[in-house]
C-alpha positions in Angstrom: 9.7 -0.8 -12.0 6.4 -3.0 -10.9 4.8 0.6 -9.8 3.7 0.6 -13.1 1.6 -2.9 -12.9 0.4 -2.7 -9.4 -1.2 0.9 -10.1 -3.1 -0.9 -13.8 -4.2 -3.6 -10.8 -5.4 -1.1 -8.4 -7.1 1.2 -11.2 -8.7 -1.8 -12.3 -10.3 -2.8 -8.8 -11.2 0.6 -8.3 -12.8 1.1 -11.9 -14.3 -2.1 -10.8 -15.8 -1.1 -7.5 -16.8 2.2 -8.7 -19.0 0.3 -11.4 -20.5 -1.8 -9.1 -21.6 1.3 -7.0 -23.1 3.0 -10.0 -20.6 6.2 -10.0 -19.7 7.8 -12.6 -16.9 10.0 -11.1 -14.2 9.1 -8.3 -12.9 11.7 -6.0 -10.8 9.9 -3.6 -8.7 6.4 -3.5 -6.6 5.5 -0.2 -4.4 3.4 -0.3 -2.3 1.8 2.1 1.3 0.2 1.2 3.3 -1.3 3.4 7.4 -0.5 3.9 8.4 -3.7 2.5 6.8 -3.9 -0.5 9.0 -1.2 -2.1 6.6 0.8 -3.7 7.3 4.3 -4.0 3.8 6.7 -3.3 5.4 9.2 -6.1 5.8 6.6 -8.8 1.8 5.0 -8.1 1.0 8.6 -8.3 2.4 9.7 -11.7 1.2 6.3 -13.2 -2.0 6.3 -11.8 -3.3 10.3 -13.4 -1.3 9.0 -16.5 -3.8 5.4 -16.9 -6.7 7.1 -15.2 -6.8 9.6 -18.0 -10.2 9.1 -19.9 -12.1 7.1 -17.4 -14.3 8.0 -14.2 -10.9 7.8 -12.0 -9.3 11.1 -14.0 -7.9 13.9 -11.4 -9.2 11.4 -8.4 -6.9 12.4 -5.5 -4.7 9.4 -4.3 -3.8 9.5 -0.5 -1.5 7.1 1.1 -1.0 5.9 4.5 2.2 4.1 4.7 2.9 0.9 7.5 6.5 0.4 8.7 8.0 -2.9 8.7 7.3 -4.4 11.9 8.0 -8.2 13.6 7.8 -10.1 16.6 10.0 -12.1 17.8 9.4 -15.7 18.0 12.0 -16.4 21.2 10.1 -13.4 23.5 7.4 -12.0 21.7 9.0 -9.2 21.9 7.9 -6.6 19.2 9.4 -4.1 17.0 10.6 -2.2 13.6 13.7 -3.2 12.9 16.2 -1.1 10.7 17.4 -1.7 7.3 20.0 -4.0 8.3 19.3 -4.9 12.3 17.0 -7.4 12.7 17.9 -9.4 15.5 15.5 -8.9 18.8 16.6 -5.7 20.6 15.4 -7.7 24.0 17.0 -11.1 23.5 18.7 -10.9 20.4 17.7 -13.7 18.1 17.5 -13.7 14.9 14.3 -15.5 15.2 11.7 -13.1 13.9 8.4 -13.3 12.0 7.4 -10.2 9.9 3.7 -9.1 11.2 3.7 -5.5 9.5 5.1 -3.9 6.4 3.9 -6.0 3.6 0.2 -4.9 3.3 -0.8 -3.3 -0.4 -4.6 -2.9 -0.4 -6.9 0.0 -1.1 -8.9 0.8 1.9 -11.2 2.8 0.3 -13.1 4.5 -2.3 -14.6 8.1 -2.4 -17.4 8.3 -5.2 -19.4 11.5 -6.8 
């Protein structure tokens, strides 16, 4: 259950940034999660509710923007979204692809009071 450690790290980051801004209350947090991280939004949300109790982040709304996996063919340059089991380029059938999206995991913005 790696969502717990990820949520702990996110909360630490959020609290640090709010403190730097002199904020007393965090109202909303916008998080970007790539499909390939395997992190499940609902688990992060549940962990956040538990871990943020008695902190300035308690009651904050979490919003997620999910990024699909995306690859680029090194052979022909075609960009595509592979399925879970089909990673070959749909244009030239090459398996020489590089991942260009879907590994993201970061706090995009924090709204404070």
